[in-house]
C-alpha positions as CSV (number, residue, x, y, z in Angstrom):
1,X,66.7,104.3,88.0
2,X,68.8,107.1,86.6
3,X,69.8,109.7,89.2
4,X,69.0,113.1,87.7
5,X,69.5,115.3,90.7
6,X,72.2,117.9,90.4
7,X,75.7,117.5,91.9
8,X,75.7,119.3,95.3
9,X,78.8,121.4,95.8
10,X,80.1,123.1,98.9
11,X,82.7,125.8,98.3
12,X,85.3,126.4,101.1
13,X,87.5,129.5,100.7
14,X,88.5,132.3,103.0
15,X,88.1,134.8,100.2
16,X,84.6,136.2,99.8
17,X,85.4,137.2,96.2
18,X,86.5,133.7,95.3
19,X,83.4,132.2,97.0
20,X,81.1,134.5,95.0
21,X,82.9,134.1,91.7
22,X,83.1,130.3,91.9
23,X,79.5,130.1,93.0
24,X,78.4,132.2,90.1
25,X,80.4,130.2,87.6
26,X,79.2,126.8,88.8
27,X,75.6,127.7,89.3
28,X,75.5,128.5,85.5
29,X,76.3,124.9,84.8
30,X,73.5,122.4,84.1
31,X,73.6,119.5,86.6
32,X,75.5,121.4,89.3
33,X,74.1,123.2,92.4
34,X,76.2,125.1,94.9
35,X,74.4,124.3,98.1
36,X,76.6,126.5,100.4
37,X,79.8,128.3,101.0
38,X,82.2,128.3,104.0
39,X,84.9,130.8,105.0
40,X,87.0,128.3,106.9
41,X,87.2,124.6,107.8
42,X,85.3,124.9,111.0
43,X,82.3,126.4,109.2
44,X,82.7,123.8,106.5
45,X,82.6,121.0,109.0
46,X,79.1,122.0,110.2
47,X,77.8,122.6,106.7
48,X,78.9,119.2,105.6
49,X,76.8,117.6,108.3
50,X,73.7,119.7,107.5
51,X,74.0,120.0,103.7
52,X,75.5,116.6,102.8
53,X,77.3,117.9,99.6
54,X,78.6,115.5,96.9
55,X,81.8,117.4,96.2
56,X,83.9,120.1,98.0
57,X,86.0,122.7,96.4
58,X,88.7,123.6,99.0
59,X,91.2,126.4,99.2
60,X,94.7,125.1,100.0
61,X,95.7,128.0,102.3
62,X,93.2,129.3,104.9
63,X,93.3,130.7,108.4
64,X,92.4,128.9,111.7
65,X,93.0,125.5,110.1
66,X,94.9,125.0,106.9
67,X,93.3,123.1,104.0
68,X,95.5,120.0,104.2
69,X,94.9,119.5,107.9
70,X,91.2,119.8,107.3
71,X,91.4,117.4,104.4
72,X,93.3,114.7,106.4
73,X,90.6,114.9,109.1
74,X,87.8,114.8,106.5
75,X,89.2,111.7,104.7
76,X,89.6,109.9,108.0
77,X,86.1,110.7,109.4
78,X,83.9,111.5,106.4
79,X,85.5,110.8,103.0
80,X,84.2,113.2,100.3
81,X,85.5,114.0,96.8
82,X,87.6,117.2,97.1
83,X,88.9,119.4,94.3
84,X,91.5,121.8,95.6
85,X,91.7,125.4,94.4
86,X,95.4,126.3,94.2
87,X,97.4,129.4,93.8
88,X,100.2,129.3,91.1
89,X,103.0,129.9,93.5
90,X,105.8,127.7,94.8
91,X,104.1,127.6,98.2
92,X,100.7,126.8,96.5
93,X,102.3,124.0,94.5
94,X,103.8,122.4,97.6
95,X,100.6,122.6,99.6
96,X,98.6,121.2,96.7
97,X,100.9,118.2,96.4
98,X,100.4,117.7,100.2
99,X,96.6,117.8,99.6
100,X,96.8,115.2,96.8
101,X,98.8,113.0,99.1
102,X,96.2,113.6,101.8
103,X,93.3,112.4,99.6
104,X,92.1,115.2,97.3
105,X,91.1,113.8,94.0
106,X,92.2,116.7,91.8
107,X,93.1,120.4,91.8
108,X,92.7,123.5,89.6
109,X,94.7,126.7,89.6
110,X,92.8,129.8,90.6
111,X,92.4,132.4,87.9
112,X,94.2,135.7,88.5
113,X,92.4,138.8,89.7
114,X,92.8,140.3,86.2
115,X,91.8,137.3,84.2
116,X,90.1,137.8,80.9
117,X,86.6,136.5,80.0
118,X,88.3,133.8,77.9
119,X,90.4,132.7,80.8
120,X,87.4,132.6,83.1
121,X,85.5,130.6,80.6
122,X,88.3,128.0,80.3
123,X,88.5,127.9,84.1
124,X,84.8,127.3,84.3
125,X,84.9,124.5,81.8
126,X,87.8,122.7,83.5
127,X,86.3,123.2,87.0
128,X,83.0,121.8,85.9
129,X,84.6,118.8,84.3
130,X,86.6,118.1,87.5
131,X,83.6,118.5,89.7
132,X,81.5,116.1,87.6
133,X,84.4,113.6,87.6
134,X,84.9,114.0,91.4
135,X,81.2,113.4,92.1
136,X,81.5,109.9,90.6
137,X,84.5,108.9,92.8
138,X,82.8,108.3,96.1
139,X,83.3,104.5,95.9
140,X,86.9,104.8,94.8
141,X,87.6,107.0,97.8
142,X,86.2,104.4,100.1
143,X,88.6,101.8,98.8
144,X,91.7,103.9,98.0
145,X,92.9,103.8,101.6
146,X,93.0,100.0,101.3
147,X,94.6,100.0,97.9
148,X,97.4,102.5,98.6
149,X,99.1,100.4,101.3
150,X,98.9,97.3,99.1
151,X,100.5,99.2,96.1
152,X,103.3,100.6,98.1
153,X,104.2,97.5,100.0
154,X,105.0,95.4,96.9
155,X,108.7,95.7,96.1
156,X,109.5,93.8,92.9
157,X,112.5,91.5,92.7
158,X,115.1,92.4,90.1
159,X,115.7,89.4,87.9
160,X,119.2,87.9,88.1
161,X,121.5,88.2,85.2
162,X,122.1,90.9,82.6
163,X,119.4,93.0,81.1
164,X,117.7,91.7,78.0
165,X,118.5,94.8,76.0
166,X,120.6,98.0,75.9
167,X,119.2,100.4,78.4
168,X,120.7,103.4,76.6
169,X,118.9,102.6,73.3
170,X,115.3,102.2,74.7
171,X,112.9,104.2,76.9
172,X,110.1,103.8,79.3
173,X,107.3,106.4,78.8
174,X,104.5,107.0,81.3
175,X,101.4,109.0,80.9
176,X,99.0,110.1,83.7
177,X,96.4,112.6,84.7
178,X,93.8,112.7,87.5
179,X,95.1,110.6,90.4
180,X,98.5,110.3,88.7
181,X,100.7,112.1,91.1
182,X,100.1,109.5,93.8
183,X,100.1,106.6,91.3
184,X,103.4,107.7,89.9
185,X,104.9,107.9,93.4
186,X,103.7,104.4,94.2
187,X,105.1,103.0,90.9
188,X,108.4,104.8,90.8
189,X,109.5,104.4,94.4
190,X,109.6,100.6,94.1
191,X,111.7,100.6,90.9
192,X,115.4,99.9,91.0
193,X,118.0,102.5,89.8
194,X,119.2,100.3,86.9
195,X,116.6,100.9,84.2
196,X,116.3,102.7,80.9
197,X,115.6,106.4,80.9
198,X,112.0,107.0,82.0
199,X,110.0,110.0,80.6
200,X,106.8,111.1,82.3
201,X,104.0,113.3,81.2
202,X,101.6,114.1,84.0
203,X,98.9,116.7,83.4
204,X,100.2,119.5,85.6
205,X,100.4,123.3,85.3
206,X,103.6,125.4,85.0
207,X,105.2,125.9,88.4
208,X,104.1,122.6,89.8
209,X,106.2,120.1,87.9
210,X,109.6,121.1,89.4
211,X,108.2,120.7,92.9
212,X,106.6,117.4,91.9
213,X,109.9,116.1,90.5
214,X,111.8,117.1,93.7
215,X,109.3,115.2,95.8
216,X,109.6,112.1,93.7
217,X,113.4,112.3,93.8
218,X,113.3,112.2,97.6
219,X,111.5,108.8,97.7
220,X,113.0,107.0,94.7
221,X,116.2,105.0,93.9
222,X,116.0,106.5,90.5
223,X,117.1,110.1,90.0
224,X,114.0,112.2,89.3
225,X,114.2,115.7,87.7
226,X,112.2,118.1,85.6
227,X,113.2,117.7,82.0
228,X,115.4,120.5,80.5
229,X,115.6,121.4,76.8
230,X,118.3,119.4,75.0
231,X,119.6,117.4,77.9
232,X,120.6,113.7,77.4
233,X,118.1,111.1,78.6
234,X,120.2,108.8,80.8
235,X,119.5,105.3,82.2
236,X,118.6,105.4,85.9
237,X,116.9,108.8,85.5
238,X,113.2,109.9,85.4
239,X,112.4,113.1,83.5
240,X,109.1,114.9,84.3
241,X,107.6,117.0,81.6
242,X,107.6,120.7,82.6
243,X,104.1,122.0,83.3
244,X,102.8,124.1,80.4
245,X,105.2,122.4,77.9
246,X,105.3,119.2,75.8
247,X,108.1,116.7,76.1
248,X,109.3,114.9,72.9
249,X,112.1,112.4,73.1
250,X,114.5,112.7,70.1
251,X,117.6,110.9,69.0
252,X,120.8,113.0,68.4
253,X,124.3,111.7,67.7
254,X,123.3,108.2,68.9
255,X,121.7,109.2,72.2
256,X,118.3,110.2,73.4
257,X,117.7,113.9,74.3
258,X,114.8,115.9,75.6
259,X,113.0,118.3,73.3
260,X,110.8,120.6,75.4
261,X,108.2,122.2,73.1
262,X,106.0,125.2,73.6
263,X,103.5,124.2,70.9
264,X,99.7,124.4,71.1
265,X,97.7,122.1,73.5
266,X,96.9,118.7,72.2
267,X,93.7,117.0,73.3
268,X,93.2,120.2,75.3
269,X,96.4,119.4,77.3
270,X,99.8,120.9,77.6
271,X,101.7,118.9,78.5
272,X,100.1,116.1,76.4
273,X,100.7,112.4,76.7
274,X,99.7,112.1,73.0
275,X,102.7,114.3,72.0
276,X,105.2,112.3,74.0
277,X,103.9,108.9,72.8
278,X,103.8,110.0,69.2
279,X,107.4,111.2,69.4
280,X,108.4,107.8,70.9
281,X,106.8,106.0,68.0
282,X,108.8,108.0,65.5
283,X,112.1,106.9,67.2
284,X,111.3,103.3,66.1
285,X,112.8,101.7,69.1
286,X,112.0,98.0,69.4
287,X,112.2,97.4,73.1
288,X,110.8,100.6,74.6
289,X,107.7,100.3,76.8
290,X,104.7,102.6,77.5
291,X,102.5,102.8,80.6
292,X,99.2,104.6,80.9
293,X,98.1,105.3,84.5
294,X,94.9,106.7,85.9
295,X,93.6,109.8,84.3
296,X,90.5,111.6,83.0
297,X,89.8,111.7,79.2
298,X,91.6,110.0,76.4
299,X,94.9,111.9,76.0
300,X,97.6,109.6,74.7
301,X,95.3,106.6,73.9
302,X,95.5,106.9,70.1
303,X,99.3,107.3,70.1
304,X,99.7,104.4,72.6
305,X,97.6,102.2,70.4
306,X,99.9,103.1,67.5
307,X,102.9,102.2,69.5
308,X,101.3,98.8,70.3
309,X,100.7,98.2,66.6
310,X,104.4,98.8,66.1
311,X,105.3,96.1,68.5
312,X,106.3,98.1,71.6
313,X,105.1,96.9,75.0
314,X,102.1,98.7,76.2
315,X,100.7,98.5,79.8
316,X,97.5,100.0,81.0
317,X,96.5,100.4,84.7
318,X,93.4,98.4,85.5
319,X,90.0,99.9,86.4
320,X,90.0,98.7,90.0
321,X,93.2,100.4,91.0
322,X,92.7,103.6,88.9
323,X,91.2,106.6,90.5
324,X,89.8,107.5,87.1
325,X,89.8,104.9,84.4
326,X,89.5,107.3,81.5
327,X,92.9,107.3,79.8
328,X,93.9,103.7,80.5
329,X,90.3,102.6,79.7
330,X,90.5,104.4,76.3
331,X,93.6,102.4,75.5
332,X,92.0,99.1,76.4
333,X,88.9,99.9,74.4
334,X,91.1,100.6,71.3
335,X,92.8,97.2,71.8
336,X,96.1,99.1,72.4
337,X,97.2,97.4,75.7
338,X,99.3,94.3,75.8
339,X,98.7,94.0,79.5
340,X,96.1,95.5,81.9
341,X,97.5,95.4,85.4
342,X,96.7,96.7,88.9
343,X,99.1,99.5,89.9
344,X,101.1,97.2,92.2
345,X,102.0,94.8,89.4
346,X,103.2,97.3,86.8
347,X,106.7,97.6,88.3
348,X,107.3,93.8,88.1
349,X,106.0,93.7,84.5
350,X,108.5,96.5,83.6
351,X,111.4,94.6,85.2
352,X,110.4,91.4,83.4
353,X,110.5,93.2,80.1
354,X,113.8,95.0,80.8
355,X,115.7,92.0,82.2
356,X,114.0,88.9,80.8
357,X,112.2,90.2,77.7
358,X,109.1,88.4,78.8
359,X,106.5,90.9,79.9
360,X,104.3,90.6,76.8
């Protein structure tokens, strides 16, 4: 029988103004009911027991107990889908990445105190979408703790011999959204340093991407950095698309370079996976590879299918290992994936392709 009851949301934030604004914005949305608000994690803990919410929105920085500590305790004792409300500061970015690592399913940047009606409307639409998506992830949260250790423990073997093609003349491109920050870490940290340039578009706001790249660089053999306009794309490096920009690989004087573009959002996203994959298709490389990881929506699916039709290797993360099987699922439904793999087998497939030419 179809469940028609509204999604029950508990808002946890130390700011009375934020609690009131978010309550008002969500209560306007059909299918969502704000069942309570809490000023700190201690109050939230009691309300979770009595109200049994489906989703929490959680401030990252609060007194008495910080949001990340509360989140770790919550995921250990009573896993619930949590959407973090983050400030657009360096400190806010760092704490938000901690929260995603601790088990939050997604985050959204808080609107400023002087936000326009249009900005608030966009914030409301995005928040609603994230709450609805989060409400459907209870089962995934219950199994993610078992999947993560499995994905991080598998270190692929680098095939013996020389690579199957010239690393300087081909690319690996990866797209991701919801759940992608952790999936990218699990994938990249087991890859060896000797690989073609890797370009990554993760849906992330401005101010977060540089911190995210720095975190990845600390746990990877590959060198990870935020992409800069015009810089060469070198083998053994990973380039993260800057938040609030698009990344297009271009070829100049026989080498790949990064074109960082400030164009309009595509598929409502900036950065957009569609933009990056379309640019890769125009380069007409024959041995490049594309990977679509977990994410909400369909951004990049059409362009990835086009690359598949051109003969490039395309790999989609499977449903069981994806937090949200929106973006990879859209590729599969279009027939655009050569391989559909669990997260912990994607690294081996890329190595087979690069060294043996046999991943398809």
